[in-house]
matplotlib code that plots the C-alpha trace (Angstrom):
import matplotlib.pyplot as plt

x = [9.6, 6.8, 4.2, 5.6, 5.3, 1.8, 0.5, 2.6, 3.2, 6.5, 9.4, 9.9, 13.4, 16.2, 14.9, 16.7, 14.4, 17.5, 17.9, 14.7, 15.2, 13.3, 13.8, 10.6, 11.6, 11.8, 9.5, 8.3, 7.9, 4.5, 4.8, 2.2, 2.5, 1.7, -1.9, -2.8, -2.8, -4.8, -3.0, -4.4, -2.7, -3.8, -5.1, -7.5, -5.4, -5.6, -3.3, -3.0, 0.4, 1.4, 4.6, 6.2, 8.9, 6.4, 4.1, 7.1, 8.2, 4.8, 4.3, 7.7, 6.5, 3.4, 0.8, -1.5, -4.0, -6.8, -8.8, -7.8, -10.9, -10.6, -13.7, -14.7, -15.9, -16.5, -19.2, -20.8, -20.7, -22.2, -25.2, -25.7, -25.6, -27.8, -30.4, -30.4, -30.9, -33.8, -35.3, -35.0, -36.6, -39.4, -40.0, -40.2, -42.7, -44.9, -44.8, -45.8, -48.5, -50.2, -49.2, -49.0, -52.6]
y = [63.5, 66.1, 63.3, 61.4, 64.3, 65.1, 61.5, 60.1, 63.2, 64.7, 62.3, 61.4, 59.9, 58.8, 56.5, 55.5, 54.0, 52.6, 50.1, 48.5, 48.4, 45.7, 43.2, 41.1, 39.8, 43.2, 43.4, 46.9, 47.5, 48.9, 52.4, 52.9, 56.7, 56.6, 56.8, 54.1, 55.3, 53.6, 53.4, 52.4, 51.1, 51.6, 48.0, 48.7, 47.0, 48.6, 48.3, 49.8, 51.1, 51.5, 53.4, 56.4, 54.3, 51.8, 54.6, 56.3, 53.0, 52.4, 55.9, 55.9, 52.8, 54.4, 53.9, 56.8, 57.7, 58.4, 55.7, 55.4, 54.9, 52.1, 52.2, 48.8, 49.7, 46.1, 45.9, 49.0, 47.7, 44.5, 46.2, 48.4, 45.3, 43.3, 46.1, 46.5, 42.8, 42.7, 45.7, 43.9, 40.8, 42.7, 44.7, 41.6, 39.9, 43.1, 43.5, 39.8, 40.0, 43.3, 44.4, 41.1, 39.9]
z = [-95.2, -95.4, -95.9, -93.1, -90.7, -91.9, -91.5, -88.7, -86.6, -85.4, -85.0, -81.4, -80.8, -83.0, -85.9, -89.0, -91.8, -93.6, -90.8, -91.8, -95.6, -97.2, -94.2, -94.2, -90.7, -89.1, -86.0, -85.1, -81.3, -80.1, -78.7, -75.9, -76.2, -79.9, -81.1, -83.5, -87.2, -89.9, -93.2, -96.7, -99.8, -103.4, -103.6, -100.7, -98.0, -94.6, -91.6, -88.1, -87.1, -83.5, -83.6, -85.4, -87.1, -88.3, -89.7, -91.4, -92.9, -94.5, -95.6, -97.3, -99.0, -100.6, -97.9, -97.0, -94.3, -97.0, -98.6, -102.3, -104.4, -106.9, -109.0, -110.3, -113.8, -114.8, -112.2, -113.5, -117.0, -115.9, -114.3, -117.4, -119.7, -117.3, -117.2, -121.0, -121.4, -119.0, -120.9, -124.3, -122.8, -121.1, -124.3, -126.5, -124.0, -123.9, -127.7, -128.2, -125.7, -126.6, -130.1, -132.1, -131.3]

ax = plt.figure().add_subplot(projection="3d")
ax.plot(x, y, z, "-o")
ax.set_aspect("equal")
plt.show()
């Protein structure tokens, strides 16, 4: 509950998160008095929530208001190997051109 208060703000009204449960058809009502909060999930998904109950529901489901960094190590390894391969090719070409004469 502490994370919910920190991210979503103070509870305004009577809300029961257990009413929502895992109902995929639950429709959240927009609260015009609530400032939109942007939430992020661990896979990089981003959503905007427009009511306290919607925010509380997502935060209790693992969403956060901070971007969770997922480093793509495969991309880094690719660039390292690509640079290494180019270096080897360049070295061989320079070696053939200037040293083997």
